[in-house]
N, C-alpha and C positions, 0 to 999 in steps of 0.2 A: 857415801861409802868410801872407804879407804882406796886411794888410787892403786895400791898394790893388789887389792882384792878384786879389782875390776878385770874382766876378761878381755882377751884379744880375739875378736871374731874373725875366723877365716871362712870366707863365703865362696862357695863354688856353685856354678849353675851350668847346665848343659841342656840345650833344646835339640829337637830333631834336626833342625836346619844346621846348627853348629856341629852336630855329629857327622854331617856329610863332609866336613873339612878334614876329618881324620883324627889321629891320635893327639894332635897338638891341643885340641880343646877338650879332651876327655877329662872326666872327673878325676881319675888317678893322676893325670899329668898336672891338673890344676892344684891338687892337694900337695903333690911333691914340690911344686914351685912355691906355694904359700908357706909350707913348713920350713923350707930352706931359707926363705927370706926372713921369717920370724926368728929362727934360730940365729942367723947371721947378724941380725940387727937388735938382738936382745929383748925381743917381745916374749913375755912370759904368760902363763895361765891361758894358753890358747884353747879354743873350742871351735870345732868344725860345724858349719851350717851348709847343708847340701840340698839343692833342688835339681833332681835329675829328670830330664825329659820335659821341662817346663819352659814355655816361651818367655823371652825377656820383655815382651809387650804387656805381660800380666804382672800385677803386683800383689796378687793374692796367693803367691807361692808359700807353701806351708813353712819351710825353713826360714825364708826371708822374713815372714811375719813374726816368727818366733824370735828371730834376731832383733827385729825392730822393737818388739815388746820389751826385751831386755834393755835396749837403748833408752826407751822411755822411762824405765825403772832406774836408770842411772848405773847399770851394772856392766856397761861396755866402755872401754877406754879407747879402743881402736878397731877399725874394720879394714881388713886387707883382702883385695880381690886381684885376680890376674890382670884384668883390664876393665875399663869402665862399662863395656857392653855386658859384663857379667852382672853388674848391678841392675841394668835395665836398658831397654831400647826405646824409651819414651823420654825425649829430652826435657820436656816440661816437668814430668814426674821425677826424673833423676835430679833435676835442679832443685825441686822442693825437698827431696831427701837430703841433698847436700847441705841445704840451708838448715834443716832440722839437726843434722849432725854437728854443724857449726855451733848452733845454739846450745846443744847438749855437751859441747866440748869433747866430741868424739872424733878422733883422727881418722881420716879416710885415705887409704893408700891404694892406688892402682899401679901395680908393678910395671907392666909393659908400656903404660901410657905416661910414666914418670909423673904421676899425680900424687902429691902429698899435701893435704889440706893445712897442715901445720907449718909448711914451708912458704906460705904466702899463696895468693891467688894465681892460678894458671889461666891466662886469657884465652888459651886455646881449648880449654876443657869444654865450654859450652858448644863450640863448633864440633868437637869430637862426639859429644852426646847427640847432636843433630845428625852426624854421619852414621852413628849407630842406629838411630831411628830410621834413617833413609834405607839402611841395609835391610832392616826388618820389613819396611814397606815394599822394597824392591823384590825381596824374596816372596812376599805374599802375592804380589802381582804375577810373578812367574808361575807360582803354584796355581793361582786362580786361572791363568790363561790355559794351563794344561787341562784343568777341569772343564773350562768352557769349551775347549776343542773336543774333548771326549764327550761332554754332554750334548753338544750340538750335532755330533755324528750319530746320535741315537743309542749310544751305549749307556748302561746304568752307571751312575756316578755315586750312588749310595754304597757304603761299605757292606751293608747287610740287607738282603732282600726282606720285604715285609712278611709278617707272619702269614703262612699259607704257601710260601715259595721257598726254595733253597737253590743254591748255586749248582749248576750242572757239573758233575765230576769231570766231564770232557772239555768244558769251556767255562772258565770262571766268570766270563762276561754274560753268560746265558743263565736264565732262571728256569727251573722246572718246578712242577707242582709237588709240594710236600703233602701227600694225600691225607695224612693224619691231621695236620693243621687245616688243610683246605676244607675238610669235612666240617670242622668247627666254624669256619668262615661262612660256609653255605648255611649252616644251622642258624647263625646269628642273623643273616639276611632274611631267612625264612621266618624267624621269630618276629621280626619287625612287620612282615606282611600279615602275621597273625595278630598284630595289634600291640605287641610288647614294646616297652620303652627301653632305653639303654640301661637304666638301673635295674629293671626287672630281669633283663637278659643276663646282666652280671650276676645277679643272685641265683638265677637258674643254673648257670655254668658252675658257680661255686658249689651249689647243692649237689650237682652231678660230679663234683671233683674233677673238673676239666682243668688241666694245668694252664697257668697264665702264659702269655707269649714269651716273656723273658725266660721262664723256666724251660719251656719247650725248645727255644732257640739255643740256650746254653747246653741242653742235653744233646743236640745234634751238632754242637761245635760252632755255633754262630752267635752273634750279638755279644753283649757284655755279660760278665759273670753276674749271676742273680744273687742279690743280697736283700734280705727283708728283716726288719726288726722283730716282727711277730712270727716269722718263719712260715706263714701261710702261703703256700705255693698255688692255692686255688682262689686267692682273693682277687677276683676281677674287679676293675673299676669301671664306672659308667663312662669316664672320659676315654678310656681305651676302646670301649665298644663304639662310642660316637666317632672316634677317629678312624676306626676300621671301616665304618659304614660310608665314609667319604672317599676312600681310596680308589682312584681310577685304575690303579695297577691291577686290581682284581678283574678288570675287563680285558686284561692282556696287554695293557699299554705301558710304555715307559714314560714317567713324569719326572722331568729334571728341573732343577733350579727352583724348588719350592721354598728354599731357605737361602739366607744370605748372611754373611758375617764380615765384620770389619777387622783389619789386621790387629788392631789394639783390643778388640773385644772378641774373644774366642767363642762366645755363645752364638748359636744360630738363631736367626730371627725369621719367622715366616713372612713371606711376601704375598701380595695379591695374585689371584689366579691369572691375570693378564700378563704376568711376568714368567709364568711357567712355560716350559717347552714340552709338548706331548708328542710322542711317536706311537702310533697305533699298531696293534697286533704284533708286538715284539716277543710275546711269550704266551703260552696257553692260558686262556681265560679261566677263572674260577667261577665268576658270576656272569650271567648273560646280561646284555644291555637292557632288556625290558625289566628284569628284576631290579637292576641297579636304579633305573629311572623311577620305578614305582616306589622304591625305598626313599629316594631323595625327595620325591613329591610328598610322601607321607611325613617324613622327618621335617619338611619345611612347613607343612600346614598344621600338624598336630601340636597341641600344647605339650610342654616338657613334662607335665605331670598328669596322671589320670584324674578322674573326678573324685569327689570327697569320699567315695566308698571303695576306692582302690581298684576300680575296674575301668578298662579302656573299652569304650563302645566300638563295635565293629565298623560303624560309619564315621568314626572320628577321623578327621583329615580329608574326608571325601565330600562333606556337605559345604556348599557355598551359597551365599545370598544372591538371589536372582537380580536384585536391584543394584547393590553396590559392589558385588563380586567378592566380598570379604568372606573368610572362612567362618563357619558356624560352629560354636562350641557347645558341648553337651552339658546339661545341668540336670539334676535330679530333684524332684519334689521331696521335701522332708516331711512327708505325711504318712509314713509307714509303708507305703507302696514303693517308694524310691524309683518312680518311673522316669526314664531318661527323656528329656526334651532338648531340642536343638534351638539355639538362639543366635542371631547374627552378632558377631563379635564387635561390630561397629555401632550397635544400638546403645543408646543411653537415655536415661530419663531427662537429663539436661542436655539438649542438643544445640549445637552451633552449626551455622550454615556451612555445608560442604565438608564437615568434619565427622558427622555421625549419620548413620542410616536412619531413615524416617520411621522404619517399622522393625520390630524385633523378629518378625517372621517366625514366631514360636511354633514349633511343630513337634509332635510326639514321635520319638524314634521308632516305636513299633509300627506306626502308620507308614513311615517311609520304607521300612523293611518289607511290609506287606506289598506296597506298590512296586518295589524293585523285584520282589519274588514273582509277582504276577507278570511284570514286564519281561523278565528273563525267560519265564516259561513260555510266554507268547513268542518270543524271539526264537527259542529252540524249536518250537513247533513249526514256525514259519520256515526256518532253515532246513528242517527235515522234509517238509512237504514240497518245496520248490527252491533248490539251492541257487540256481541262476538268478531267479527273480529276487531272492534274498540278497545276493551279492550286489545286484544293481541298486536295490533300495538303500543298502548300507552305504554304498559309494555316493549316491545322491545326497543322503542325509549328512554324511561327513563333510561333503563339499559345501553344503548350505551352512552347517555349523561353523566351518572354518571361515567362510566369508563373513558371517555375523560377528565372529570373534575378532577378525581383523578390523572390521568397521568400528567395533566398540573400542578397540585399542587406539585406532587412529583418531577417534573422536576425543578420547581422553588426552592423547598426545598433543592434539591441536590446542586444547584448552590450556594445558600446562605450558606449552610453548608461548602462547599468547600472553599468559600471565607473567612469564619470565621477561618477555619484551617490555611489558608495562612497568615491571619493577625496575628495569634498567633505565627507563625514561624517568621514573620517579627519583631514583638515586641521583641521576644527573641534575634533575631539577632542584632537589634540596641542596645539592652541593653548590649550584650556582647561587641560590638564595643565601647560603652560608657565606660564600665568598663576598657577596654584595652586602653582607651584614643585615640581611632581611630576616635571618633565622638565628635565634640565640644558640650559643655553643652547646648547652645541655640538650636542647630540643633536637638539634641536628644529630648529635651522637645517638640519642635514643631512636630516632627514625632510621638512621643509617644502619644501626645494629639490627633493628626489627626487619627492615627490607632485606638486608644481607642474609639473615637467617632463613627467611622465607625463600629467597632465591636459591640458597644452597640446598634446601630440602626439595625444592621443585626440580633442580638440576638432577638430583638423585632419582626422583620419580621419572624424569624424562629418560634417563639412561636405562632404567628398568623397563619402561614401556617400549623403548626402541629395541631392547634385547628380546622382549616377548614377541614383538612384531616380526623380527628377523627369524625367530624360532618358528612362528606360525607359517611364515612364507616358505620356509625351507622344509617344513615338516610334511612327511608323506606317510599316511597310515597304511599299515599292512593289513588289507582286508582278509587275505587268506589266513593270516595268523589269528585274527579275530574269529574267523570261522572255525579254526582248529580248537580255540578255547571254548566256543559254543558247543562243539561236538564233545569236548572233554567233559563238560558239565551238563550233558544233555538230560540225564535222568536224576538231577539233584533233588534232595528232599529238603534240606535246610541250607541257608546261606552261611558260609564260613568266611572269616576275615580274609583268608588267602583268595578265595573265589571272588569276593567283592573287589579286592585290590587288583586282581588280574583283569577283571572285566570292566571295571568302572574307573574312569579318570577323574571325574567330579560330577 
């Protein structure tokens, strides 16, 4: 391209942090400085590229990318910026951009820093770029420390309350229940107890023309502006439903530090729950603890999809194998009757030691339903005839079951711990053989990899078992609440999914 036809790019950038320094860094001030410099030094065919409100640690800025595309096409002869920090605050990335401009024969001028790439190398430029990055890092630390202090004090640090809540008009740091949205939240949890999955719930809400959270929040002046390609404001997604079902905020708690971001990467990344900070009872609950726990149990045990005929059996997620403790999945005979049967999920025709259950424990779903119905009717009759004796019997049964569960977990934990110790000895032994050249290199690598993988898996199992053990030891059943449920369903005719999930743990 003819040198005269190439443009002179005047690049301006302003971030929120820069804006705090006042008018000197404003877009208008930058434009005025760049235009004056271009006119005074005879640069023609100028074109402005402006990124307003975008951090210098990011290089996916729209105008910056458009300018660099023109550079790659050979359409730019010079780039003029107020100072090097306008170009970016990552010294490695800025260095790469400067090298690219050198190769493309594009002049780079930073007015306030006296940088002109056509006037020879400036030895101080790399240090100046490092200082610009240090500024961004320091600013990020200061902002993060403010959020840390606020989050650790128990205040909400999220800019927008979750769907179901809204900010109190009297105190911006307090959340109150948004009844219209809260009713939808309660309905979603109730549909899970009825045996519905996330996708099914999403389609039910869409069919009933319930507005998605983004639309509702925008309508009451919260959240981001809603935009959709197809314009369907009732298109609920299963991922939205699944996310809502995990939110402890609906119990009335404040949950802070669920995400983390690096100052160079403005995207938030979710962190593990042990890094969360939870403050209980900071706002009115929408969902009670028992309902929340039942939903988590069902979501954890049930398969993500129903059986092949599109129905979720009422006992799905409640049936467990008495031998291995694994969940039992429902299957239906393809013989015209489509009768549901439950089979242990760990059973397989080709069994390996300690990996699969020895028996399928195949049982007809209808038979289990009849047994449960008879048992519950006997329990309700017992509770009605002699309440004190009933409470005593339930208390003794629960304590016995609790003790048996603890013993079972302790037995598994002991076996896992013993195997972990064995593997540690084996790893040390093969390493010694390898050092003494008694074991070939390829053989050592294969054994070390196999033992290490098994050890990693066993350590995960150990953590899960220890967590379960702590839960059992600290768990205290509310017998009076169970009695209230029995009285609630005293004269039932048929078993419903909600009734099953309220009365039965497994």
